[in-house]
N, C-alpha and C positions, 0 to 999 in steps of 0.2 A: 195791765198794760201790755203784757205779752201778745194778747190777741189783736191789739192795735197795731203792733209791730209786724205782725204777720200778714194782716190785711195790707199795711203800707208797702211791704216787700213784694206782694203780688201786683199791687199798683205799679210799683218802679220797673219790675220786669215787663208790665204791658206797656208802659210808657217808653222802655228802652227800645222795644221793637218798633213804635210808631214815630218816634223823632229821630231822624237820622242825622240830625247836627250835632248829637249828643254821642259820646263813646260809650258812656255808663252813667248810672246813677248809684248814688250809695246812702246808708244810714250809719252813724258811727254811735257809739256811746260815750259817755264823758271821759272815758278811760282811753279812748281813741282807738277801740277796737271796731273796725268798720266791716260792713256786709254789702258788698256790691251786688248790682243787678246782673252783672255776668261776671265770671272770675271767680277767684278765691277770697275767701275773708283774710282780712290782715289787719295791720295797725297804721294809724296815721297820728299817731301822739306826738311825733316830732316835727310834723309839718307845720309852717308857720301860720297858714290860714286857720288851720285848726285851732291853734293856740289863740289866734285873734279873735275867733268866734267865741270860745270860751271867756275870754277876758273882756270882750266889749258887748256880748250878747246881740251882736249885729252881724249882718250878712258881710262876708269878705270874698275878695277874688285873690286866686293865688297869682304868681308868676306864671308866666307860659312855661311849662315843663313837659319832660318826657314821660308818657305813661309807658313803663318799661315793659309792661306785660303785652301790649299792643303795638308797641314801637310807633306811637303817633304823639305829635305834639298837641297839648291841651292845655287849655286855662280851666281852672276849677272855680266854680261858685259854690260857697258853703254858707248856710244859714242855720241859727239855732233851732233847735226844737223845744219849745218853752212849756213846761206844765206847772201850774200853780205858782208862777211868777219866777220859776228857776229853770235854767238850761239843763235839760235832761239828754240832749244828744244832738246831733248835727246831721242835717240833710244836705248833700251835695250831688253835684253834677260835674263830670268831665265833658267840657265842651270842646269839640274838634276844632283846633286852632285853623287849620287849613280853610274850613268852611267859613269861619268866622272872618278871618283875613281876607277871604274873596268878597264876603258881604261889605266889608269896611272899605275895600278898593273900589267897589262900584258905586260907593256914595259920592254924589256929585254936589259941591258947593260953589255956586257960580260957575263961571268959564274957566278960571285958572287956579281956584284954590283946591287945597287936598288934605285929607286926614293922615296923620302921623300917629302910628303906635308907639306909644313911650312904656318903658319899664321903670320901677322903682330902684331896680339893682342896675350897677354900673360894670 
């Protein structure tokens, strides 16, 4: 399984360089230890999106949050890595919120309609 993780890490590093709308990509084990495509490893065990992925075995979105290392607002998408029917890890990406917001702002629906960004928290 380790060789697959190493191959995956090299793939994430290559994608990180190719895709400008993402700040970084990461892989995490079920204990929340994460390994990003750039920057230092750390833990995400207390992050709600990580807990939700483990609890539901489904892709989750975070709230918009600050990536403290790069001082940039991001929206994190995280999805389970499943092997033999069990969640064995999490694959995620920090999407740059500025670029995402610009794309949403440019979507036109009719002549007077607009899209509104909503959050789960108040």
